[in-house]
Residue, then its C-alpha position, 0 to 999 in steps of 0.5 A: x615958117x611963112x608960106x607953109x600950110x599947116x593942117x592940124x588934126x586932133x584925135x585919139x592917139x598917144x603921140x604927135x605925128x608930122x607928115x608932108x602931103x603931095x601939095x607941100x602942106x604939113x599935116x599934124x596929127x595930135x593927141x586931143x589934149x595937146x597944148x599950143x606950146x607943145x605944138x610950137x615946140x615940136x614944129x620948132x624942133x622939126x623946122x629944118x626937116x619940114x623945110x627940106x621936105x616941103x622943098x623936095x616935094x615942090x621940086x618933084x616932077x609933076x604929071x601934066x594936067x591931061x596925064x594919068x599913071x597906069x602900072x607906072x607909065x604916064x598915059x594921056x586921057x581925054x574926057x568925052x561928054x555924051x549927054x545921052x549915055x546910059x552908063x559911063x565907061x572907059x576905053x583904053x587903046x594902049x596909048x590913051x584913056x578915053x573917059x566917056x561920061x554923061x556929066x564931066x563931074x563924074x570923071x574922077x569917080x569913073x576912073x577910080x572905079x575902073x582902076x579899082x576893078x583892074x587892081x582887084x584882078x591883078x592883086x588876086x593874080x599875084x596872090x594866086x601866083x604865091x599861094x603855093x610858096x606861102x602854103x596859106x591864103x588870105x582869109x579875105x582880100x579887100x581893095x580900099x582907099x587908104x590915105x597913108x599906107x599901101x596895104x595892111x594885113x590883119x591878125x586874122x590874115x585879111x589883106x587890104x590893098x590900096x587901089x592906087x597901087x594900080x597906078x604904080x609900077x607892077x613891081x611895086x604892086x607885086x612887092x606890096x602883095x608879097x609884103x602883106x602876105x609875109x605878114x600872114x607868117x610874121x606879124x612884125x618887121x623883124x629880121x626873120x620877116x625881111x629875110x622871108x620877103x627877100x627869099x620870096x621876092x629877091x627884087x623887092x627893093x625895086x618896087x619898094x624904091x619906086x613907091x618911095x620915089x614916086x608914090x606922091x604921083x599916085x592921084x587922080 
């Protein structure tokens, strides 16, 4: 397949996994001992799927170079260089993000730290909102960078949420929080699990669909 960028990663896993990145590149995660003919065979069997997915990704709406998502809405942002700043900071007036930095190369880091902080506060608010419904609290809540998932719940009820959820719609963030909190009761995706999700958040599909359709836009 011409003009398609394949990135291959060998790792400790039992199965071959294929996924499409937001830039249209194809990621292959393979068991360490995978042979070339096995890779070629898999790519050939998935050729139609790969081409369709890459075309879909490339045809999607893209943010303008000076826009950034916050709670599902695209806002303008401006970088202001102030050489004598003692501390970088962000000012948001409800319409535009003003990123004040001493060095322009710090822009992405400053934005991420700001988003992480706001995400953590909002996630804790959502957990607090549902604690009586569940009758149980997470053992720990961490806001992390997770490349391939929005959240997770460990067997000892530690929640990990992707900080990029603050860029998604609030319905999406709330859905992921409820989704992971339900795993404190059901450690699977059984019928009982989804019944619980639906009972606690009847509109969960709104947030789920938003992430499915727009998750590729959540980047700095």
